[in-house]
C-alpha positions as CSV (number, residue, x, y, z in Angstrom):
1,A,123.6,136.2,108.6
2,A,120.4,137.0,107.6
3,A,120.1,136.4,104.0
4,A,118.0,139.0,101.5
5,G,115.1,137.7,100.7
6,A,115.2,134.8,103.0
7,V,112.0,132.3,103.4
8,A,109.5,133.6,106.7
9,L,108.4,130.6,108.3
10,G,105.1,130.3,110.0
11,C,104.2,128.4,113.0
12,G,101.6,126.1,111.8
13,D,102.1,126.4,108.0
14,R,101.4,122.6,107.0
15,S,101.6,123.4,103.4
16,L,105.2,123.4,103.6
17,F,104.7,119.8,103.7
18,A,103.8,118.6,100.3
19,P,103.8,115.3,99.1
20,L,106.8,115.0,96.4
21,T,106.7,111.9,94.0
22,Q,110.2,112.3,93.2
23,A,113.6,115.2,93.2
24,A,112.7,117.9,91.2
25,R,116.5,118.0,90.5
26,F,116.3,114.4,89.1
27,G,113.9,113.5,86.0
28,G,115.1,110.0,85.6
29,E,114.7,106.4,87.9
30,P,116.1,107.0,91.3
31,A,118.1,103.6,90.7
32,A,119.9,105.7,88.0
33,S,120.8,108.8,90.1
34,G,124.3,107.6,90.9
35,I,123.9,107.2,94.9
36,E,124.6,103.5,96.4
37,H,125.6,104.8,99.9
38,I,123.6,107.1,102.1
39,V,125.5,107.6,105.4
40,L,123.7,109.5,108.5
41,M,126.3,110.7,111.0
42,M,124.0,112.0,114.3
43,M,126.0,114.5,116.5
44,E,123.8,115.9,119.9
45,N,122.0,118.9,121.3
46,R,123.4,122.2,119.6
47,S,120.7,125.0,117.9
48,F,121.4,126.3,114.4
49,D,121.6,129.6,115.5
50,H,124.4,128.7,118.3
51,L,126.6,126.8,116.1
52,L,125.8,128.8,112.4
53,G,124.2,131.6,113.0
54,W,127.1,133.3,111.4
55,L,126.5,131.3,108.1
56,P,126.5,133.5,104.7
57,R,123.3,133.5,102.9
58,A,121.6,132.0,106.0
59,D,118.8,133.1,108.1
60,G,120.9,133.2,111.2
61,R,121.4,135.4,114.1
62,Q,124.0,135.6,116.8
63,A,125.4,138.5,118.4
64,G,122.5,141.6,119.1
65,L,119.7,139.5,120.5
66,S,118.5,139.7,124.2
67,Y,116.7,137.8,126.4
68,S,114.9,137.9,129.9
69,D,115.1,135.8,132.6
70,A,112.2,134.8,135.3
71,A,113.0,138.0,136.9
72,G,112.9,140.5,134.5
73,A,116.6,140.7,134.2
74,S,117.9,140.8,130.2
75,F,121.1,139.6,129.1
76,R,122.9,139.9,125.7
77,T,123.7,136.9,123.6
78,F,127.3,136.6,123.6
79,P,130.0,134.3,122.1
80,L,131.3,131.5,124.2
81,A,134.9,130.7,123.3
82,P,137.4,130.2,124.8
83,D,135.1,128.4,126.6
84,F,134.2,125.4,124.7
85,Q,132.6,123.4,127.4
86,G,130.4,125.2,129.4
87,C,131.9,123.5,132.6
88,G,129.6,124.8,135.9
89,H,126.5,125.8,133.9
90,Q,123.2,123.6,133.7
91,D,122.7,121.5,130.9
92,P,120.2,123.8,128.9
93,D,116.4,122.4,129.2
94,H,115.6,120.4,126.2
95,S,112.9,118.5,128.0
96,Y,109.4,118.6,126.4
97,D,107.7,120.9,128.7
98,G,110.9,123.0,128.9
99,A,111.4,123.3,125.3
100,R,107.7,125.1,125.5
101,V,108.7,127.7,127.8
102,E,111.3,128.5,125.3
103,Y,109.3,128.6,122.4
104,N,107.0,130.5,124.3
105,D,103.6,130.2,121.3
106,G,106.3,131.6,118.9
107,A,108.3,134.2,120.6
108,C,111.1,132.2,121.1
109,D,112.6,133.9,124.1
110,G,112.1,131.7,127.0
111,W,115.6,130.5,126.8
112,L,116.7,132.2,130.5
113,R,113.2,131.1,131.7
114,A,114.4,127.6,131.3
115,S,117.9,127.4,131.5
116,D,120.9,130.0,132.7
117,V,123.1,132.1,130.1
118,F,124.9,129.1,128.5
119,S,121.6,129.0,127.0
120,I,122.5,132.2,124.9
121,G,125.8,131.7,123.9
122,Y,127.1,131.1,121.1
123,Y,130.1,130.1,118.5
124,R,131.7,131.7,115.7
125,R,132.9,130.5,112.6
126,R,136.6,131.1,113.7
127,D,135.5,128.8,116.5
128,L,134.8,125.8,114.2
129,A,137.9,124.4,112.5
130,F,135.2,121.6,110.7
131,L,131.8,123.2,110.8
132,G,133.4,126.7,109.9
133,N,135.1,125.3,107.0
134,A,132.6,122.5,105.5
135,A,129.3,124.6,106.3
136,P,130.3,127.3,103.7
137,Q,131.5,124.6,101.4
138,W,129.2,121.8,101.2
139,A,124.9,121.8,101.0
140,S,123.8,123.6,104.0
141,F,120.2,123.8,105.9
142,D,118.6,126.8,107.6
143,R,115.0,125.5,108.2
144,Y,116.0,122.1,109.2
145,F,114.2,121.5,112.2
146,A,114.2,118.3,114.9
147,A,111.6,116.3,114.7
148,I,109.4,116.8,117.9
149,L,109.9,119.6,120.3
150,G,111.2,117.5,122.7
151,P,114.4,115.6,123.9
152,T,117.0,113.1,122.8
153,F,115.2,109.7,122.4
154,P,112.0,110.8,121.3
155,N,114.0,112.5,118.3
156,R,116.3,109.5,117.9
157,V,113.3,107.0,117.3
158,Y,112.0,109.6,115.1
159,Q,115.1,109.5,113.0
160,H,114.9,105.6,112.6
161,A,110.8,105.3,112.8
162,G,109.3,108.5,111.5
163,Q,107.1,109.0,114.6
164,T,107.9,108.7,118.2
165,D,105.8,106.7,121.0
166,R,107.4,108.9,124.0
167,I,107.9,112.2,124.1
168,E,110.4,112.2,127.3
169,N,113.5,110.1,127.4
170,S,112.0,106.5,128.7
171,F,113.1,102.9,128.4
172,T,109.9,101.3,127.2
173,V,110.6,98.8,124.8
174,S,109.4,100.2,121.3
175,T,107.4,98.2,118.4
176,L,107.3,100.7,115.6
177,P,108.6,100.1,112.3
178,T,111.7,101.3,111.5
179,I,113.2,102.2,108.1
180,W,116.0,99.2,109.0
181,D,113.0,96.8,108.6
182,R,112.0,98.2,104.6
183,L,115.8,97.7,104.0
184,A,115.4,94.0,105.0
185,A,112.2,93.7,103.3
186,A,113.9,94.9,100.1
187,G,117.0,92.5,100.8
188,L,119.4,95.9,101.3
189,D,122.2,96.2,103.6
190,G,121.6,98.1,106.5
191,R,124.1,98.7,109.5
192,Y,124.4,100.7,112.6
193,Y,127.7,101.4,113.7
194,F,127.9,102.5,117.8
195,G,130.3,103.8,120.2
196,D,129.1,102.6,123.8
197,V,125.4,102.4,123.8
198,P,123.0,101.6,121.1
199,I,119.8,103.9,120.9
200,L,118.4,100.9,118.8
201,G,118.4,99.1,121.8
202,L,115.1,100.8,122.7
203,W,113.8,98.5,120.2
204,G,114.6,95.0,122.3
205,E,117.1,92.2,120.8
206,K,115.1,93.3,117.7
207,Y,118.2,94.5,115.5
208,V,120.9,93.1,117.6
209,G,122.1,91.7,113.7
210,I,122.8,94.7,112.1
211,D,125.0,96.4,114.7
212,R,128.5,97.3,114.5
213,P,131.1,98.6,116.8
214,L,132.1,102.2,115.3
215,E,135.4,101.3,114.7
216,A,134.1,99.2,112.0
217,F,132.5,101.9,110.3
218,F,136.4,103.6,109.3
219,A,137.2,100.0,108.5
220,D,134.2,99.5,106.0
221,C,134.6,102.8,104.7
222,L,138.4,102.3,103.9
223,A,138.2,99.1,102.4
224,G,134.9,100.3,100.1
225,T,132.4,98.0,102.0
226,L,130.1,100.6,103.0
227,P,126.4,99.3,103.3
228,H,123.5,100.8,101.5
229,V,122.5,102.3,104.6
230,A,124.6,103.2,107.3
231,F,123.9,105.1,110.8
232,V,126.6,106.5,112.8
233,D,126.3,107.1,116.4
234,G,129.4,108.0,118.7
235,P,130.1,107.1,122.1
236,F,127.2,108.9,124.9
237,L,128.7,107.5,128.1
238,S,131.3,110.2,128.7
239,E,129.2,113.4,127.9
240,F,128.8,115.3,131.3
241,A,132.6,114.2,132.2
242,G,133.7,116.5,129.2
243,T,135.9,113.8,127.7
244,G,133.8,112.7,124.6
245,F,133.0,113.8,121.3
246,D,129.5,113.6,120.8
247,D,128.9,117.5,120.9
248,H,126.6,117.5,124.1
249,P,127.6,119.5,127.0
250,F,130.3,119.3,128.9
251,N,132.0,117.8,125.8
252,D,134.4,120.0,124.4
253,V,133.1,121.0,120.9
254,R,136.7,120.8,119.5
255,A,136.5,117.2,120.1
256,G,133.1,117.0,118.3
257,E,134.6,118.8,115.1
258,A,137.8,116.4,115.3
259,F,135.1,113.5,115.0
260,M,133.0,115.2,112.2
261,N,136.3,116.1,110.4
262,Q,137.5,112.2,111.0
263,V,133.8,110.6,109.4
264,Y,134.1,113.1,106.7
265,R,138.0,112.8,105.7
266,T,137.3,108.6,105.9
267,V,133.9,108.9,104.0
268,T,135.2,111.2,101.4
269,T,138.6,109.0,100.8
270,S,137.1,105.9,100.7
271,P,136.4,103.9,97.4
272,A,132.9,104.2,97.4
273,W,132.9,108.2,97.9
274,S,131.8,108.9,93.9
275,R,128.8,106.8,95.1
276,T,127.8,108.3,98.6
277,V,125.8,110.7,100.2
278,L,127.0,112.1,103.8
279,I,124.7,113.5,106.1
280,I,125.6,115.3,109.2
281,N,122.8,116.4,111.7
282,F,122.1,116.7,115.1
283,D,119.6,115.1,117.0
284,E,118.0,118.2,118.7
285,W,118.8,121.8,119.7
286,G,119.7,120.9,123.1
287,G,118.1,123.8,124.8
288,F,120.4,126.4,122.8
289,F,118.3,129.7,121.8
290,D,117.7,129.5,118.0
291,H,115.3,132.5,116.6
292,V,113.3,130.7,114.6
293,P,110.0,129.3,115.7
294,P,109.9,125.7,114.6
295,P,106.2,125.0,113.1
296,L,103.5,122.2,113.3
297,A,103.6,119.1,111.5
298,P,101.6,116.2,110.2
299,L,100.7,114.1,113.3
300,P,101.4,110.1,113.7
301,D,99.3,108.1,115.6
302,A,102.0,106.9,117.7
303,D,102.7,110.6,118.5
304,R,99.2,111.3,119.4
305,A,99.2,108.7,121.8
306,A,102.3,109.7,123.3
307,G,101.1,113.2,123.8
308,S,102.8,115.1,121.4
309,D,101.4,118.1,119.7
310,G,103.0,117.6,116.5
311,R,105.3,120.7,117.0
312,L,108.7,120.3,115.0
313,G,111.6,120.9,117.4
314,F,114.1,124.0,117.0
315,R,116.7,124.2,113.8
316,T,119.8,122.0,114.1
317,P,122.9,122.2,112.1
318,T,122.9,119.9,109.0
319,L,125.2,119.3,106.0
320,L,125.0,117.6,102.9
321,I,128.3,116.0,101.6
322,S,128.3,114.0,98.3
323,P,129.7,114.6,95.0
324,F,126.1,115.2,93.8
325,A,126.0,118.0,96.7
326,R,125.4,121.5,95.6
327,R,128.3,123.2,96.6
328,A,128.2,126.5,98.6
329,H,124.5,126.1,98.9
330,T,122.1,126.9,101.8
331,S,118.7,125.2,101.3
332,H,115.6,127.8,102.9
333,V,113.2,124.5,102.4
334,V,111.9,123.0,105.3
335,Y,113.6,119.7,106.4
336,D,113.4,117.5,109.4
337,H,114.8,114.0,110.4
338,T,112.1,112.4,108.6
339,S,113.5,113.8,105.4
340,I,116.9,111.7,105.6
341,L,114.1,108.4,105.6
342,R,112.1,110.2,102.9
343,L,115.5,110.3,100.8
344,I,116.2,106.3,101.7
345,E,112.9,105.6,100.5
346,W,112.9,107.3,97.4
347,R,116.7,106.3,96.3
348,W,115.1,102.7,97.0
349,N,111.7,102.8,96.2
350,L,110.5,101.9,99.7
351,E,107.1,102.6,101.2
352,P,107.2,105.5,104.0
353,L,106.8,104.4,107.2
354,T,104.2,107.1,108.5
355,V,102.4,110.4,107.0
356,R,105.4,111.8,108.3
357,D,108.4,110.8,106.3
358,A,105.5,110.6,103.0
359,T,105.2,114.0,103.0
360,A,108.5,115.5,104.2
361,N,110.6,117.4,101.9
362,N,113.1,114.9,100.0
363,P,117.0,116.5,100.2
364,A,118.0,114.9,97.0
365,D,116.1,118.3,95.5
366,E,119.5,119.9,96.7
367,L,121.9,117.7,95.0
368,D,122.8,118.1,91.5
369,F,122.9,114.6,89.7
370,K,124.3,116.2,86.3
371,N,127.4,117.7,87.4
372,P,129.2,115.7,90.2
373,Q,132.5,116.9,91.9
374,L,134.6,114.4,93.3
375,L,137.0,117.3,94.7
376,A,136.5,116.9,98.8
377,P,138.6,119.4,100.6
378,A,140.8,118.6,103.4
379,Y,140.3,120.7,106.8
380,A,143.1,121.4,109.3
381,V,141.0,120.2,112.3
382,P,143.4,119.1,115.4
383,P,142.7,116.3,117.6
384,V,141.3,117.3,120.9
385,V,140.2,115.5,124.0
386,G,137.8,117.4,126.2
387,L,139.3,118.0,129.9
388,P,137.1,116.3,132.5
389,C,134.2,118.7,133.8
390,P,132.8,118.3,137.0
391,G,129.5,120.8,136.0
392,N,126.8,120.2,138.3
393,P,127.1,116.7,140.3
394,V,123.3,116.4,140.1
395,L,122.9,116.9,136.4
396,A,125.9,114.9,135.7
397,S,124.5,111.8,137.7
398,T,121.2,112.1,136.0
399,R,123.0,112.2,132.5
400,R,125.2,109.3,133.3
401,S,122.1,107.5,134.3
402,L,119.8,107.9,131.4
403,W,122.8,106.2,129.4
404,A,124.3,103.7,131.7
405,E,120.8,102.7,132.0
406,L,120.1,102.1,128.1
407,R,123.4,100.4,128.1
408,R,122.3,97.8,130.9
409,V,118.8,97.4,129.6
410,S,120.2,96.9,126.1
411,R,122.9,94.2,127.4
412,A,119.9,92.3,129.1
413,R,118.1,92.3,125.4
414,G,120.9,90.8,123.8
415,W,123.1,93.7,122.7
416,R,126.8,93.4,122.9
417,V,127.6,96.5,125.0
């Protein structure tokens, strides 16, 4: 639903990344903001237009778009439901090189030259029991981009480190400093909760001490013992089987809706709710169509050494949920994964990790500290477990090998997996 007067975004406009000294909507010290807990839940592989193109007041598009394949045949975007898994399709290409085919110098029209028609399907509001209700009611973003125009590992490294030392999925041990180092140096409590494979295993054994099982997150919420900063990852190993719930194809998106709702309800009914900010984002667009070209961003040294061109990834769905959140609000300001780091650093007066988080816009600007509202609506989201999905056996084997290999190397590096 394209909003009147929606922001037009130039592909290379660096002026959108101006440094901020504090959140514009809060004139006092960040320590007096009322925020004591920041929780980040990162889902997998969906674009903004694919899931939220229907969102009122947002610059989203779904029906009525057409894209051509390599042979010149034209296909129109289409609603995917009642297919909630995509079994039998390709996993849409979201590699570093494939992303540039999709980007196509800003035309954003290469989807069918990189993948099959699954990549131009979309879900409507009525298909999404959680996002269909939560996105219009909480703070959302129609200019939130993935941190790099590349796949899972580079974006997830970015979420922790504000830069990346790889542009593809690789298992090399990272030596990049992270937000966990900043928190530890300041004497703050940070915990990483995960389902079955720790992305922090990419740093070797360094962060073994801050890990907790996913079940402990729900227990800590209910007990009111959340840390200052919590990152939450669901299980990854079952993605291509179709029985997981992190929203990566070929999992059932209804199972992802149920998982997001479970985290939402646990956080909003926690004794710590009045002092908590919950962010739900997605690591990258997953090869699904989006009509907004991602801009360039400042390039950290590690990115340059890895071969990155500095372009952000396509837009991803993101929600900001808190008593301080501006209700029924869609921001048109440019954000990306490093903006979450900026929020954490702003709240606890931490040094930025790189030029990226130092110059990122701060999502605290989307909070209203003067008029907190504790009411958090409950949503009727049925529990769903996806059916086993054979999909493409070659792709399934490859993806299972990715996460299975990270689990193997993480175990060898001292992780309890």
